[in-house]
C-alpha positions as a Markdown table, in Angstrom:
| # | Residue | x | y | z |
|---|---|---|---|---|
| 1 | Met | 98.2 | 96.1 | 112.9 |
| 2 | Lys | 101.6 | 97.8 | 112.8 |
| 3 | Val | 103.4 | 98.4 | 109.6 |
| 4 | Gly | 107.2 | 98.9 | 109.7 |
| 5 | Ile | 108.7 | 101.1 | 107.0 |
| 6 | Ile | 112.4 | 100.4 | 106.8 |
| 7 | Asp | 114.4 | 103.6 | 106.8 |
| 8 | Tyr | 117.9 | 103.0 | 105.3 |
| 9 | Gly | 118.3 | 106.5 | 104.1 |
| 10 | Met | 117.1 | 106.2 | 100.5 |
| 11 | Gly | 113.3 | 105.8 | 100.7 |
| 12 | Asn | 110.4 | 108.1 | 99.8 |
| 13 | Leu | 109.2 | 107.6 | 103.3 |
| 14 | Phe | 106.6 | 110.3 | 103.8 |
| 15 | Ser | 104.3 | 109.5 | 100.9 |
| 16 | Val | 104.3 | 105.7 | 101.8 |
| 17 | Glu | 103.8 | 106.5 | 105.4 |
| 18 | Gln | 100.8 | 108.8 | 104.7 |
| 19 | Ala | 99.3 | 106.2 | 102.4 |
| 20 | Val | 99.4 | 103.5 | 104.9 |
| 21 | Lys | 98.0 | 105.8 | 107.6 |
| 22 | Arg | 95.1 | 106.8 | 105.4 |
| 23 | Leu | 94.3 | 103.1 | 105.1 |
| 24 | Gly | 94.0 | 103.0 | 108.9 |
| 25 | Tyr | 97.2 | 101.3 | 110.0 |
| 26 | Glu | 99.7 | 102.3 | 112.6 |
| 27 | Val | 103.1 | 103.0 | 111.1 |
| 28 | Ile | 106.6 | 102.7 | 112.5 |
| 29 | Val | 109.2 | 104.5 | 110.4 |
| 30 | Ser | 112.7 | 103.6 | 111.7 |
| 31 | Ser | 116.2 | 102.5 | 111.0 |
| 32 | Asn | 116.3 | 100.9 | 114.4 |
| 33 | Ile | 115.9 | 97.1 | 114.2 |
| 34 | Gln | 114.5 | 96.7 | 117.7 |
| 35 | Glu | 111.8 | 99.3 | 117.0 |
| 36 | Leu | 111.0 | 97.7 | 113.6 |
| 37 | Lys | 110.6 | 94.3 | 115.3 |
| 38 | Gln | 107.4 | 95.7 | 116.9 |
| 39 | Ala | 105.7 | 95.6 | 113.5 |
| 40 | Asp | 103.6 | 92.9 | 112.0 |
| 41 | Ala | 104.5 | 93.6 | 108.3 |
| 42 | Phe | 107.2 | 95.6 | 106.6 |
| 43 | Ile | 107.7 | 97.9 | 103.6 |
| 44 | Leu | 111.0 | 98.5 | 101.9 |
| 45 | Pro | 110.7 | 101.7 | 99.8 |
| 46 | Gly | 113.5 | 103.2 | 97.7 |
| 47 | Val | 114.5 | 105.9 | 95.3 |
| 48 | Gly | 117.9 | 106.5 | 93.8 |
| 49 | Ala | 120.8 | 104.2 | 92.7 |
| 50 | Phe | 121.0 | 100.5 | 93.4 |
| 51 | Ala | 124.6 | 100.5 | 94.6 |
| 52 | Asp | 124.1 | 103.3 | 97.0 |
| 53 | Ala | 121.0 | 101.6 | 98.4 |
| 54 | Ile | 122.7 | 98.2 | 98.9 |
| 55 | Gly | 125.6 | 100.1 | 100.6 |
| 56 | Cys | 123.2 | 101.8 | 103.0 |
| 57 | Leu | 121.5 | 98.5 | 103.9 |
| 58 | Glu | 124.8 | 96.9 | 104.6 |
| 59 | Lys | 126.2 | 99.8 | 106.5 |
| 60 | Thr | 123.2 | 99.9 | 108.8 |
| 61 | Gly | 122.8 | 96.1 | 109.1 |
| 62 | Leu | 119.3 | 96.3 | 107.8 |
| 63 | Asn | 120.2 | 93.8 | 105.0 |
| 64 | His | 120.4 | 91.2 | 107.7 |
| 65 | Phe | 117.1 | 92.3 | 109.1 |
| 66 | Val | 115.5 | 91.9 | 105.7 |
| 67 | Tyr | 116.8 | 88.3 | 105.6 |
| 68 | Glu | 115.4 | 87.8 | 109.1 |
| 69 | Ile | 111.9 | 89.0 | 107.9 |
| 70 | Val | 112.0 | 86.5 | 105.0 |
| 71 | Glu | 113.3 | 83.6 | 107.1 |
| 72 | Gln | 110.5 | 84.2 | 109.7 |
| 73 | Gln | 108.0 | 84.4 | 106.8 |
| 74 | Lys | 106.7 | 87.8 | 107.8 |
| 75 | Pro | 105.1 | 89.9 | 105.1 |
| 76 | Leu | 107.4 | 92.2 | 103.2 |
| 77 | Leu | 106.6 | 94.7 | 100.4 |
| 78 | Gly | 109.3 | 96.3 | 98.3 |
| 79 | Ile | 108.4 | 99.4 | 96.3 |
| 80 | Cys | 110.2 | 100.7 | 93.2 |
| 81 | Leu | 114.0 | 100.6 | 94.1 |
| 82 | Gly | 113.0 | 98.6 | 97.2 |
| 83 | Met | 111.6 | 95.9 | 94.9 |
| 84 | Gln | 114.8 | 96.0 | 92.7 |
| 85 | Leu | 117.0 | 95.4 | 95.8 |
| 86 | Leu | 115.2 | 92.1 | 96.3 |
| 87 | Phe | 116.6 | 90.7 | 93.1 |
| 88 | Glu | 119.9 | 88.8 | 92.7 |
| 89 | Asp | 121.9 | 91.6 | 91.1 |
| 90 | Ser | 121.9 | 94.8 | 89.2 |
| 91 | Glu | 123.8 | 96.2 | 86.2 |
| 92 | Glu | 123.2 | 99.8 | 87.3 |
| 93 | Asn | 126.6 | 101.7 | 87.0 |
| 94 | Gly | 128.5 | 98.4 | 87.2 |
| 95 | Phe | 127.6 | 95.1 | 88.7 |
| 96 | Phe | 126.3 | 94.8 | 92.2 |
| 97 | Lys | 124.8 | 91.9 | 94.2 |
| 98 | Gly | 121.3 | 92.3 | 95.5 |
| 99 | Leu | 119.5 | 90.6 | 98.3 |
| 100 | Gly | 118.7 | 87.6 | 96.1 |
| 101 | Ile | 115.1 | 86.9 | 97.2 |
| 102 | Phe | 113.7 | 87.1 | 93.7 |
| 103 | Lys | 115.5 | 85.5 | 90.7 |
| 104 | Gly | 116.7 | 87.8 | 88.1 |
| 105 | Thr | 118.8 | 90.8 | 87.2 |
| 106 | Ile | 118.0 | 94.6 | 87.2 |
| 107 | Arg | 119.0 | 96.0 | 83.8 |
| 108 | Arg | 118.7 | 99.4 | 82.1 |
| 109 | Phe | 116.3 | 100.0 | 79.3 |
| 110 | Asp | 118.2 | 100.4 | 76.0 |
| 111 | Asp | 117.9 | 104.2 | 75.5 |
| 112 | Glu | 118.7 | 103.7 | 71.8 |
| 113 | Lys | 115.5 | 101.8 | 71.3 |
| 114 | Val | 113.1 | 103.3 | 73.9 |
| 115 | Arg | 112.6 | 106.5 | 75.8 |
| 116 | Val | 114.3 | 106.4 | 79.2 |
| 117 | Pro | 113.0 | 106.7 | 81.9 |
| 118 | His | 109.8 | 104.7 | 81.7 |
| 119 | Met | 107.7 | 107.4 | 83.3 |
| 120 | Gly | 103.9 | 107.8 | 83.5 |
| 121 | Trp | 100.8 | 105.7 | 83.7 |
| 122 | Asn | 100.8 | 102.2 | 82.3 |
| 123 | Asn | 98.3 | 99.3 | 82.4 |
| 124 | Leu | 99.0 | 96.1 | 84.4 |
| 125 | Thr | 98.4 | 92.6 | 82.9 |
| 126 | Phe | 98.1 | 89.9 | 85.5 |
| 127 | Thr | 99.7 | 86.5 | 84.8 |
| 128 | Phe | 98.0 | 84.9 | 87.8 |
| 129 | Thr | 95.8 | 85.9 | 90.8 |
| 130 | Pro | 97.8 | 86.5 | 94.0 |
| 131 | Asn | 96.3 | 85.5 | 97.3 |
| 132 | Trp | 95.7 | 89.1 | 98.2 |
| 133 | Gln | 94.1 | 90.5 | 95.0 |
| 134 | Glu | 91.4 | 89.6 | 92.6 |
| 135 | Pro | 92.2 | 91.5 | 89.4 |
| 136 | Glu | 88.5 | 91.7 | 88.6 |
| 137 | Glu | 88.1 | 94.0 | 91.6 |
| 138 | Leu | 90.1 | 96.8 | 90.0 |
| 139 | Ala | 88.1 | 99.5 | 88.4 |
| 140 | Asp | 91.2 | 100.2 | 86.2 |
| 141 | Arg | 94.7 | 98.7 | 86.1 |
| 142 | Tyr | 96.7 | 101.8 | 85.4 |
| 143 | Val | 99.6 | 102.6 | 87.8 |
| 144 | Tyr | 102.4 | 105.2 | 87.9 |
| 145 | Phe | 106.0 | 104.2 | 86.9 |
| 146 | Val | 109.2 | 106.2 | 87.2 |
| 147 | His | 112.3 | 104.1 | 86.5 |
| 148 | Ser | 115.2 | 103.5 | 84.1 |
| 149 | Tyr | 116.0 | 99.9 | 85.2 |
| 150 | Tyr | 113.7 | 96.8 | 85.2 |
| 151 | Gly | 113.9 | 93.2 | 86.1 |
| 152 | Val | 114.9 | 90.5 | 83.5 |
| 153 | Asp | 115.4 | 86.7 | 83.6 |
| 154 | Leu | 112.7 | 86.3 | 86.3 |
| 155 | Ala | 111.3 | 83.0 | 87.5 |
| 156 | Pro | 107.9 | 82.9 | 85.6 |
| 157 | Glu | 106.1 | 81.7 | 88.8 |
| 158 | Gln | 107.2 | 84.9 | 90.6 |
| 159 | Leu | 105.8 | 87.3 | 88.0 |
| 160 | Val | 102.3 | 88.4 | 89.2 |
| 161 | Ala | 101.7 | 91.3 | 86.7 |
| 162 | Tyr | 103.6 | 93.2 | 84.0 |
| 163 | Ala | 103.2 | 96.4 | 81.9 |
| 164 | Glu | 104.0 | 96.6 | 78.2 |
| 165 | Tyr | 106.5 | 99.4 | 77.4 |
| 166 | Glu | 107.7 | 99.7 | 73.8 |
| 167 | Arg | 107.2 | 95.9 | 73.4 |
| 168 | Ile | 109.1 | 95.3 | 76.6 |
| 169 | Arg | 107.4 | 93.3 | 79.3 |
| 170 | Val | 108.2 | 95.2 | 82.4 |
| 171 | Pro | 107.7 | 93.4 | 85.7 |
| 172 | Gly | 105.1 | 95.4 | 87.7 |
| 173 | Ile | 104.4 | 93.0 | 90.6 |
| 174 | Val | 106.4 | 90.0 | 91.7 |
| 175 | Gln | 105.8 | 87.6 | 94.6 |
| 176 | Lys | 107.6 | 84.8 | 96.4 |
| 177 | Gly | 106.0 | 83.4 | 99.5 |
| 178 | Asn | 105.3 | 86.3 | 101.9 |
| 179 | Val | 107.5 | 88.7 | 99.9 |
| 180 | Thr | 105.9 | 91.0 | 97.3 |
| 181 | Gly | 107.5 | 93.7 | 95.1 |
| 182 | Met | 105.8 | 96.5 | 93.1 |
| 183 | Gln | 108.0 | 98.4 | 90.6 |
| 184 | Phe | 105.5 | 101.3 | 90.4 |
| 185 | His | 104.5 | 103.6 | 93.3 |
| 186 | Pro | 101.2 | 102.3 | 94.7 |
| 187 | Glu | 100.9 | 105.4 | 96.9 |
| 188 | Lys | 101.0 | 107.6 | 93.8 |
| 189 | Ser | 98.9 | 105.4 | 91.5 |
| 190 | Gly | 95.4 | 106.7 | 92.2 |
| 191 | Thr | 92.6 | 104.3 | 92.9 |
| 192 | Cys | 94.3 | 101.2 | 91.4 |
| 193 | Gly | 97.5 | 101.7 | 93.4 |
| 194 | Met | 95.7 | 102.3 | 96.7 |
| 195 | Thr | 93.4 | 99.3 | 96.1 |
| 196 | Leu | 96.5 | 97.1 | 95.6 |
| 197 | Leu | 98.1 | 98.5 | 98.7 |
| 198 | Lys | 94.9 | 98.2 | 100.7 |
| 199 | Asn | 94.3 | 94.6 | 99.7 |
| 200 | Trp | 97.9 | 93.6 | 100.4 |
| 201 | Leu | 97.6 | 95.1 | 103.9 |
| 202 | Gln | 94.2 | 93.5 | 104.5 |
| 203 | Gln | 95.5 | 90.1 | 103.6 |
| 204 | Val | 98.5 | 90.6 | 105.9 |
| 205 | Glu | 96.2 | 91.7 | 108.7 |
| 206 | Gly | 94.0 | 88.6 | 108.2 |
| 207 | Glu | 97.0 | 86.3 | 108.4 |
| 208 | Thr | 98.4 | 88.0 | 111.6 |
| 209 | Gln | 95.0 | 87.6 | 113.3 |
| 210 | Ser | 94.4 | 84.0 | 112.4 |
């Protein structure tokens, strides 16, 4: 199976690429839509500011490619900022429209009430079992977060797992159809993160072969 990593100029591509390769999958890292179309599943990574990232997607036309992936019901995983871009909008440094696949807004933590950024290891609580992961299989549920903004006003049925941070329920995993988002970095989250990434890829592989 081929996994396409969408390069729009703001992703932490190397670590994601190496993690997917370690799990035994062929990887296409590209900003070229025709090259990416050779893949069976896609990852949208991201680090940096929401507005800059949306601007890069629009400038390259990769925003339309993401919509095409969703319309064709191909598997897509957004990681960190890549997950946030899949929401309706963001309040980061203004107000900016997102891709609108997940319901909700990206909002900054209130730094008068909590330490910002939310950085370090935190425990995931699952609200339901996604089709690609049995929570009971995880030896631990700690994953690594680094972010100052988080999703609010989500559709409850799209929230797979969350982490508690200073009494704030931080969305950790969201899912709608074949689109999944992880706020944390699975490739940097030890055994738990790699298990989540592996099981998502295995589910995708099973679907592409059926």
